[in-house]
PDB file of N, CA, C and O in Angstrom:
ATOM      1  N   MET A   1     -20.616  -4.175 -13.385  1.00  0.00           N
ATOM      2  CA  MET A   1     -20.666  -4.016 -11.944  1.00  0.00           C
ATOM      3  C   MET A   1     -20.821  -2.544 -11.591  1.00  0.00           C
ATOM      4  O   MET A   1     -20.266  -1.672 -12.260  1.00  0.00           O
ATOM      5  N   ALA A   2     -21.560  -2.284 -10.562  1.00  0.00           N
ATOM      6  CA  ALA A   2     -21.747  -0.913 -10.086  1.00  0.00           C
ATOM      7  C   ALA A   2     -20.433  -0.376  -9.527  1.00  0.00           C
ATOM      8  O   ALA A   2     -19.543  -1.140  -9.154  1.00  0.00           O
ATOM      9  N   TYR A   3     -20.330   0.920  -9.476  1.00  0.00           N
ATOM     10  CA  TYR A   3     -19.159   1.551  -8.888  1.00  0.00           C
ATOM     11  C   TYR A   3     -19.353   1.708  -7.382  1.00  0.00           C
ATOM     12  O   TYR A   3     -20.482   1.756  -6.893  1.00  0.00           O
ATOM     13  N   CYS A   4     -18.259   1.785  -6.665  1.00  0.00           N
ATOM     14  CA  CYS A   4     -18.286   2.111  -5.237  1.00  0.00           C
ATOM     15  C   CYS A   4     -17.173   3.121  -5.000  1.00  0.00           C
ATOM     16  O   CYS A   4     -16.238   3.224  -5.794  1.00  0.00           O
ATOM     17  N   ILE A   5     -17.277   3.854  -3.920  1.00  0.00           N
ATOM     18  CA  ILE A   5     -16.290   4.889  -3.625  1.00  0.00           C
ATOM     19  C   ILE A   5     -15.366   4.389  -2.523  1.00  0.00           C
ATOM     20  O   ILE A   5     -15.810   4.008  -1.441  1.00  0.00           O
ATOM     21  N   SER A   6     -14.081   4.400  -2.822  1.00  0.00           N
ATOM     22  CA  SER A   6     -13.080   3.893  -1.884  1.00  0.00           C
ATOM     23  C   SER A   6     -12.820   4.894  -0.751  1.00  0.00           C
ATOM     24  O   SER A   6     -13.317   6.020  -0.768  1.00  0.00           O
ATOM     25  N   ASP A   7     -12.044   4.462   0.210  1.00  0.00           N
ATOM     26  CA  ASP A   7     -11.671   5.317   1.338  1.00  0.00           C
ATOM     27  C   ASP A   7     -10.758   6.465   0.919  1.00  0.00           C
ATOM     28  O   ASP A   7     -10.451   7.336   1.733  1.00  0.00           O
ATOM     29  N   ASP A   8     -10.319   6.476  -0.341  1.00  0.00           N
ATOM     30  CA  ASP A   8      -9.498   7.583  -0.852  1.00  0.00           C
ATOM     31  C   ASP A   8     -10.320   8.854  -1.039  1.00  0.00           C
ATOM     32  O   ASP A   8      -9.756   9.926  -1.256  1.00  0.00           O
ATOM     33  N   CYS A   9     -11.651   8.746  -0.956  1.00  0.00           N
ATOM     34  CA  CYS A   9     -12.547   9.882  -1.153  1.00  0.00           C
ATOM     35  C   CYS A   9     -12.194  11.030  -0.210  1.00  0.00           C
ATOM     36  O   CYS A   9     -12.012  10.830   0.991  1.00  0.00           O
ATOM     37  N   ILE A  10     -12.101  12.238  -0.774  1.00  0.00           N
ATOM     38  CA  ILE A  10     -11.797  13.429   0.030  1.00  0.00           C
ATOM     39  C   ILE A  10     -13.037  14.305   0.221  1.00  0.00           C
ATOM     40  O   ILE A  10     -12.932  15.449   0.664  1.00  0.00           O
ATOM     41  N   SER A  11     -14.197  13.768  -0.112  1.00  0.00           N
ATOM     42  CA  SER A  11     -15.490  14.456   0.050  1.00  0.00           C
ATOM     43  C   SER A  11     -15.534  15.822  -0.617  1.00  0.00           C
ATOM     44  O   SER A  11     -16.075  16.776  -0.059  1.00  0.00           O
ATOM     45  N   CYS A  12     -14.963  15.911  -1.814  1.00  0.00           N
ATOM     46  CA  CYS A  12     -14.956  17.185  -2.528  1.00  0.00           C
ATOM     47  C   CYS A  12     -16.299  17.455  -3.217  1.00  0.00           C
ATOM     48  O   CYS A  12     -16.645  18.607  -3.478  1.00  0.00           O
ATOM     49  N   GLY A  13     -17.051  16.390  -3.511  1.00  0.00           N
ATOM     50  CA  GLY A  13     -18.354  16.556  -4.132  1.00  0.00           C
ATOM     51  C   GLY A  13     -18.339  16.677  -5.640  1.00  0.00           C
ATOM     52  O   GLY A  13     -19.387  16.929  -6.235  1.00  0.00           O
ATOM     53  N   ALA A  14     -17.204  16.511  -6.279  1.00  0.00           N
ATOM     54  CA  ALA A  14     -17.126  16.658  -7.733  1.00  0.00           C
ATOM     55  C   ALA A  14     -17.984  15.629  -8.469  1.00  0.00           C
ATOM     56  O   ALA A  14     -18.514  15.912  -9.544  1.00  0.00           O
ATOM     57  N   CYS A  15     -18.117  14.457  -7.899  1.00  0.00           N
ATOM     58  CA  CYS A  15     -18.829  13.371  -8.577  1.00  0.00           C
ATOM     59  C   CYS A  15     -20.349  13.500  -8.533  1.00  0.00           C
ATOM     60  O   CYS A  15     -21.027  13.164  -9.504  1.00  0.00           O
ATOM     61  N   MET A  16     -20.878  13.974  -7.436  1.00  0.00           N
ATOM     62  CA  MET A  16     -22.324  13.939  -7.227  1.00  0.00           C
ATOM     63  C   MET A  16     -23.128  14.652  -8.318  1.00  0.00           C
ATOM     64  O   MET A  16     -24.071  14.057  -8.840  1.00  0.00           O
ATOM     65  N   PRO A  17     -22.806  15.886  -8.685  1.00  0.00           N
ATOM     66  CA  PRO A  17     -23.629  16.548  -9.718  1.00  0.00           C
ATOM     67  C   PRO A  17     -23.443  15.954 -11.116  1.00  0.00           C
ATOM     68  O   PRO A  17     -24.265  16.194 -11.999  1.00  0.00           O
ATOM     69  N   GLU A  18     -22.386  15.192 -11.323  1.00  0.00           N
ATOM     70  CA  GLU A  18     -22.115  14.613 -12.639  1.00  0.00           C
ATOM     71  C   GLU A  18     -22.841  13.298 -12.878  1.00  0.00           C
ATOM     72  O   GLU A  18     -22.963  12.870 -14.025  1.00  0.00           O
ATOM     73  N   CYS A  19     -23.325  12.649 -11.831  1.00  0.00           N
ATOM     74  CA  CYS A  19     -23.995  11.348 -11.972  1.00  0.00           C
ATOM     75  C   CYS A  19     -25.328  11.527 -12.699  1.00  0.00           C
ATOM     76  O   CYS A  19     -26.198  12.252 -12.217  1.00  0.00           O
ATOM     77  N   PRO A  20     -25.502  10.872 -13.857  1.00  0.00           N
ATOM     78  CA  PRO A  20     -26.728  11.070 -14.638  1.00  0.00           C
ATOM     79  C   PRO A  20     -27.973  10.449 -14.015  1.00  0.00           C
ATOM     80  O   PRO A  20     -29.088  10.775 -14.423  1.00  0.00           O
ATOM     81  N   VAL A  21     -27.808   9.564 -13.038  1.00  0.00           N
ATOM     82  CA  VAL A  21     -28.970   8.906 -12.425  1.00  0.00           C
ATOM     83  C   VAL A  21     -29.087   9.207 -10.928  1.00  0.00           C
ATOM     84  O   VAL A  21     -29.864   8.557 -10.228  1.00  0.00           O
ATOM     85  N   ALA A  22     -28.336  10.171 -10.438  1.00  0.00           N
ATOM     86  CA  ALA A  22     -28.375  10.600  -9.031  1.00  0.00           C
ATOM     87  C   ALA A  22     -28.170   9.437  -8.058  1.00  0.00           C
ATOM     88  O   ALA A  22     -28.893   9.303  -7.071  1.00  0.00           O
ATOM     89  N   ALA A  23     -27.170   8.598  -8.354  1.00  0.00           N
ATOM     90  CA  ALA A  23     -26.877   7.446  -7.507  1.00  0.00           C
ATOM     91  C   ALA A  23     -25.903   7.780  -6.381  1.00  0.00           C
ATOM     92  O   ALA A  23     -25.655   6.942  -5.514  1.00  0.00           O
ATOM     93  N   ILE A  24     -25.351   8.985  -6.383  1.00  0.00           N
ATOM     94  CA  ILE A  24     -24.328   9.362  -5.409  1.00  0.00           C
ATOM     95  C   ILE A  24     -24.917  10.293  -4.358  1.00  0.00           C
ATOM     96  O   ILE A  24     -25.639  11.238  -4.672  1.00  0.00           O
ATOM     97  N   SER A  25     -24.589  10.001  -3.105  1.00  0.00           N
ATOM     98  CA  SER A  25     -25.032  10.865  -2.009  1.00  0.00           C
ATOM     99  C   SER A  25     -23.907  11.018  -1.001  1.00  0.00           C
ATOM    100  O   SER A  25     -22.937  10.261  -1.009  1.00  0.00           O
ATOM    101  N   SER A  26     -24.051  11.995  -0.145  1.00  0.00           N
ATOM    102  CA  SER A  26     -23.044  12.266   0.869  1.00  0.00           C
ATOM    103  C   SER A  26     -23.218  11.314   2.041  1.00  0.00           C
ATOM    104  O   SER A  26     -24.307  11.203   2.606  1.00  0.00           O
ATOM    105  N   GLY A  27     -22.148  10.631   2.401  1.00  0.00           N
ATOM    106  CA  GLY A  27     -22.159   9.738   3.551  1.00  0.00           C
ATOM    107  C   GLY A  27     -21.515  10.407   4.750  1.00  0.00           C
ATOM    108  O   GLY A  27     -21.251  11.609   4.725  1.00  0.00           O
ATOM    109  N   ASP A  28     -21.264   9.646   5.792  1.00  0.00           N
ATOM    110  CA  ASP A  28     -20.663  10.208   7.004  1.00  0.00           C
ATOM    111  C   ASP A  28     -19.242  10.709   6.775  1.00  0.00           C
ATOM    112  O   ASP A  28     -18.911  11.833   7.153  1.00  0.00           O
ATOM    113  N   SER A  29     -18.401   9.880   6.157  1.00  0.00           N
ATOM    114  CA  SER A  29     -17.006  10.275   5.977  1.00  0.00           C
ATOM    115  C   SER A  29     -16.586  10.330   4.513  1.00  0.00           C
ATOM    116  O   SER A  29     -15.479  10.769   4.201  1.00  0.00           O
ATOM    117  N   LYS A  30     -17.457   9.892   3.618  1.00  0.00           N
ATOM    118  CA  LYS A  30     -17.167   9.922   2.190  1.00  0.00           C
ATOM    119  C   LYS A  30     -18.486   9.829   1.433  1.00  0.00           C
ATOM    120  O   LYS A  30     -19.528   9.537   2.020  1.00  0.00           O
ATOM    121  N   TYR A  31     -18.436  10.077   0.139  1.00  0.00           N
ATOM    122  CA  TYR A  31     -19.625   9.932  -0.689  1.00  0.00           C
ATOM    123  C   TYR A  31     -19.894   8.446  -0.918  1.00  0.00           C
ATOM    124  O   TYR A  31     -18.977   7.626  -0.868  1.00  0.00           O
ATOM    125  N   ILE A  32     -21.150   8.111  -1.167  1.00  0.00           N
ATOM    126  CA  ILE A  32     -21.514   6.718  -1.410  1.00  0.00           C
ATOM    127  C   ILE A  32     -22.323   6.608  -2.699  1.00  0.00           C
ATOM    128  O   ILE A  32     -22.996   7.554  -3.108  1.00  0.00           O
ATOM    129  N   ILE A  33     -22.245   5.443  -3.328  1.00  0.00           N
ATOM    130  CA  ILE A  33     -22.982   5.170  -4.553  1.00  0.00           C
ATOM    131  C   ILE A  33     -23.980   4.062  -4.271  1.00  0.00           C
ATOM    132  O   ILE A  33     -23.618   3.004  -3.756  1.00  0.00           O
ATOM    133  N   ASP A  34     -25.238   4.308  -4.611  1.00  0.00           N
ATOM    134  CA  ASP A  34     -26.282   3.296  -4.460  1.00  0.00           C
ATOM    135  C   ASP A  34     -26.154   2.324  -5.629  1.00  0.00           C
ATOM    136  O   ASP A  34     -26.441   2.675  -6.774  1.00  0.00           O
ATOM    137  N   ASP A  35     -25.726   1.112  -5.332  1.00  0.00           N
ATOM    138  CA  ASP A  35     -25.487   0.159  -6.420  1.00  0.00           C
ATOM    139  C   ASP A  35     -26.764  -0.345  -7.073  1.00  0.00           C
ATOM    140  O   ASP A  35     -26.703  -1.017  -8.103  1.00  0.00           O
ATOM    141  N   ASN A  36     -27.913  -0.037  -6.498  1.00  0.00           N
ATOM    142  CA  ASN A  36     -29.182  -0.385  -7.137  1.00  0.00           C
ATOM    143  C   ASN A  36     -29.573   0.634  -8.205  1.00  0.00           C
ATOM    144  O   ASN A  36     -30.423   0.362  -9.053  1.00  0.00           O
ATOM    145  N   ILE A  37     -28.951   1.802  -8.155  1.00  0.00           N
ATOM    146  CA  ILE A  37     -29.254   2.875  -9.108  1.00  0.00           C
ATOM    147  C   ILE A  37     -28.131   3.051 -10.137  1.00  0.00           C
ATOM    148  O   ILE A  37     -28.395   3.404 -11.287  1.00  0.00           O
ATOM    149  N   CYS A  38     -26.903   2.810  -9.737  1.00  0.00           N
ATOM    150  CA  CYS A  38     -25.724   3.005 -10.595  1.00  0.00           C
ATOM    151  C   CYS A  38     -25.872   2.254 -11.921  1.00  0.00           C
ATOM    152  O   CYS A  38     -26.221   1.074 -11.950  1.00  0.00           O
ATOM    153  N   ILE A  39     -25.596   2.968 -13.016  1.00  0.00           N
ATOM    154  CA  ILE A  39     -25.675   2.358 -14.347  1.00  0.00           C
ATOM    155  C   ILE A  39     -24.287   2.061 -14.918  1.00  0.00           C
ATOM    156  O   ILE A  39     -24.149   1.736 -16.098  1.00  0.00           O
ATOM    157  N   GLU A  40     -23.276   2.173 -14.084  1.00  0.00           N
ATOM    158  CA  GLU A  40     -21.907   1.799 -14.452  1.00  0.00           C
ATOM    159  C   GLU A  40     -21.337   2.616 -15.600  1.00  0.00           C
ATOM    160  O   GLU A  40     -20.565   2.099 -16.408  1.00  0.00           O
ATOM    161  N   CYS A  41     -21.710   3.886 -15.678  1.00  0.00           N
ATOM    162  CA  CYS A  41     -21.245   4.716 -16.793  1.00  0.00           C
ATOM    163  C   CYS A  41     -19.808   5.208 -16.615  1.00  0.00           C
ATOM    164  O   CYS A  41     -19.124   5.488 -17.600  1.00  0.00           O
ATOM    165  N   GLY A  42     -19.341   5.317 -15.353  1.00  0.00           N
ATOM    166  CA  GLY A  42     -17.977   5.736 -15.097  1.00  0.00           C
ATOM    167  C   GLY A  42     -17.741   7.232 -15.083  1.00  0.00           C
ATOM    168  O   GLY A  42     -16.598   7.669 -14.948  1.00  0.00           O
ATOM    169  N   VAL A  43     -18.782   8.026 -15.219  1.00  0.00           N
ATOM    170  CA  VAL A  43     -18.617   9.480 -15.220  1.00  0.00           C
ATOM    171  C   VAL A  43     -18.021   9.943 -13.885  1.00  0.00           C
ATOM    172  O   VAL A  43     -17.158  10.821 -13.859  1.00  0.00           O
ATOM    173  N   CYS A  44     -18.474   9.363 -12.798  1.00  0.00           N
ATOM    174  CA  CYS A  44     -17.963   9.746 -11.473  1.00  0.00           C
ATOM    175  C   CYS A  44     -16.454   9.539 -11.392  1.00  0.00           C
ATOM    176  O   CYS A  44     -15.733  10.388 -10.867  1.00  0.00           O
ATOM    177  N   ALA A  45     -15.984   8.422 -11.907  1.00  0.00           N
ATOM    178  CA  ALA A  45     -14.555   8.125 -11.878  1.00  0.00           C
ATOM    179  C   ALA A  45     -13.763   9.104 -12.741  1.00  0.00           C
ATOM    180  O   ALA A  45     -12.627   9.450 -12.416  1.00  0.00           O
ATOM    181  N   SER A  46     -14.365   9.545 -13.837  1.00  0.00           N
ATOM    182  CA  SER A  46     -13.647  10.444 -14.742  1.00  0.00           C
ATOM    183  C   SER A  46     -13.488  11.857 -14.180  1.00  0.00           C
ATOM    184  O   SER A  46     -12.577  12.575 -14.592  1.00  0.00           O
ATOM    185  N   VAL A  47     -14.352  12.275 -13.248  1.00  0.00           N
ATOM    186  CA  VAL A  47     -14.245  13.627 -12.701  1.00  0.00           C
ATOM    187  C   VAL A  47     -13.597  13.655 -11.323  1.00  0.00           C
ATOM    188  O   VAL A  47     -13.280  14.736 -10.827  1.00  0.00           O
ATOM    189  N   CYS A  48     -13.392  12.513 -10.694  1.00  0.00           N
ATOM    190  CA  CYS A  48     -12.830  12.472  -9.347  1.00  0.00           C
ATOM    191  C   CYS A  48     -11.335  12.804  -9.357  1.00  0.00           C
ATOM    192  O   CYS A  48     -10.572  12.173 -10.089  1.00  0.00           O
ATOM    193  N   PRO A  49     -10.905  13.785  -8.554  1.00  0.00           N
ATOM    194  CA  PRO A  49      -9.494  14.161  -8.551  1.00  0.00           C
ATOM    195  C   PRO A  49      -8.577  13.133  -7.893  1.00  0.00           C
ATOM    196  O   PRO A  49      -7.363  13.194  -8.082  1.00  0.00           O
ATOM    197  N   VAL A  50      -9.124  12.196  -7.130  1.00  0.00           N
ATOM    198  CA  VAL A  50      -8.282  11.195  -6.457  1.00  0.00           C
ATOM    199  C   VAL A  50      -8.600   9.770  -6.894  1.00  0.00           C
ATOM    200  O   VAL A  50      -8.037   8.824  -6.343  1.00  0.00           O
ATOM    201  N   GLY A  51      -9.486   9.595  -7.868  1.00  0.00           N
ATOM    202  CA  GLY A  51      -9.793   8.265  -8.383  1.00  0.00           C
ATOM    203  C   GLY A  51     -10.525   7.361  -7.411  1.00  0.00           C
ATOM    204  O   GLY A  51     -10.367   6.141  -7.463  1.00  0.00           O
ATOM    205  N   ALA A  52     -11.336   7.947  -6.514  1.00  0.00           N
ATOM    206  CA  ALA A  52     -12.018   7.144  -5.504  1.00  0.00           C
ATOM    207  C   ALA A  52     -13.115   6.224  -6.050  1.00  0.00           C
ATOM    208  O   ALA A  52     -13.222   5.095  -5.573  1.00  0.00           O
ATOM    209  N   PRO A  53     -13.934   6.641  -7.022  1.00  0.00           N
ATOM    210  CA  PRO A  53     -14.922   5.711  -7.555  1.00  0.00           C
ATOM    211  C   PRO A  53     -14.245   4.608  -8.368  1.00  0.00           C
ATOM    212  O   PRO A  53     -13.463   4.872  -9.281  1.00  0.00           O
ATOM    213  N   GLN A  54     -14.563   3.382  -8.013  1.00  0.00           N
ATOM    214  CA  GLN A  54     -13.977   2.222  -8.690  1.00  0.00           C
ATOM    215  C   GLN A  54     -15.063   1.191  -8.950  1.00  0.00           C
ATOM    216  O   GLN A  54     -16.022   1.103  -8.183  1.00  0.00           O
ATOM    217  N   PRO A  55     -14.932   0.394 -10.035  1.00  0.00           N
ATOM    218  CA  PRO A  55     -15.892  -0.690 -10.230  1.00  0.00           C
ATOM    219  C   PRO A  55     -15.768  -1.683  -9.073  1.00  0.00           C
ATOM    220  O   PRO A  55     -14.670  -1.952  -8.586  1.00  0.00           O
ATOM    221  N   LYS A  56     -16.901  -2.216  -8.646  1.00  0.00           N
ATOM    222  CA  LYS A  56     -16.868  -3.191  -7.560  1.00  0.00           C
ATOM    223  C   LYS A  56     -16.184  -4.456  -7.985  1.00  0.00           C
ATOM    224  O   LYS A  56     -16.065  -5.390  -7.193  1.00  0.00           O
TER     225      LYS A  56
END
């Protein structure tokens, strides 16, 4: 399953440059993951300081 970013996101941007397929972008109040691009690698979750990226 693709990852999604929960409301715990603090918009720090740590995840975006780490995504190997550029599936993460800045949303209105938090970052978002395009589930059509996400390869479920979990790198975003491993670098997030608040654990916002979670498997759907």
